[in-house]
C-alpha positions in Angstrom: 96.3 76.1 -7.1 95.8 79.7 -6.0 98.2 82.6 -5.5 97.4 85.8 -3.5 99.5 88.9 -4.4 99.4 92.0 -2.2 100.8 95.2 -3.4 101.0 98.5 -1.4 100.3 101.7 -3.2 99.4 105.3 -2.2 98.6 104.2 1.4 96.3 101.3 0.4 96.7 97.8 -0.8 95.8 96.2 -4.1 95.0 92.5 -4.0 95.0 90.0 -6.8 94.3 86.3 -6.8 95.4 83.8 -9.6 93.4 80.6 -9.4 94.4 77.7 -11.8 91.9 74.9 -12.0 92.6 71.5 -13.5 90.1 68.8 -13.9 91.5 65.6 -12.7 88.5 63.2 -13.4 88.1 61.8 -16.9 84.4 62.4 -17.0 84.9 66.0 -16.0 87.6 66.5 -18.7 85.5 64.9 -21.3 82.5 67.2 -20.7 84.5 70.2 -19.9 83.9 71.9 -23.3 80.1 71.7 -22.8 80.0 72.7 -19.1 82.8 75.3 -19.1 80.6 78.1 -20.2 78.1 77.3 -17.4 80.8 77.2 -14.8 82.3 80.5 -16.1 78.8 82.3 -15.9 78.3 80.8 -12.3 81.8 82.0 -11.3 81.2 85.5 -12.7 77.9 85.8 -11.0 79.3 84.7 -7.6 82.4 87.1 -8.1 79.9 90.1 -8.7 77.8 89.1 -5.6 81.0 88.7 -3.5 82.4 92.0 -4.7 79.1 93.8 -3.8 79.1 92.4 -0.3 82.7 93.1 0.4 82.3 96.7 -0.8 79.3 97.1 1.6 81.3 95.5 4.4 84.3 97.6 4.0 82.0 100.8 3.8 80.3 99.7 6.9 80.5 102.1 9.9 80.2 99.1 12.4 83.2 97.4 10.8 85.4 100.7 11.1 84.3 101.1 14.7 85.1 97.4 15.6 88.4 97.5 13.7 89.4 100.7 15.5 88.6 99.4 18.9 90.6 96.1 18.3 93.5 98.2 17.2 93.6 100.3 20.4 93.6 97.3 22.6 
C-alpha cells in the first residue's frame, strides 16, 4: 500500500511517499529475516539512482523549455 503526500511551501512542493509492504506468501515470510537486508540494500541503491536521475531531469534546460511551451498552449 502506498500513500503520496504533497505539501506546498515557499512557492515549491514537498513530496513524501509512504509505502507499506506485506509479504503474503508463506515461503517469503519464512525467509524474510534472511533476505530483508538484501532487499533493503537493493531498494536504497535504486532510490539513490532514481534521485540522481530525477535531479538531472528537473535541472534539464530541455525539460524547462518543453514545460514552458506546453503551459503556453
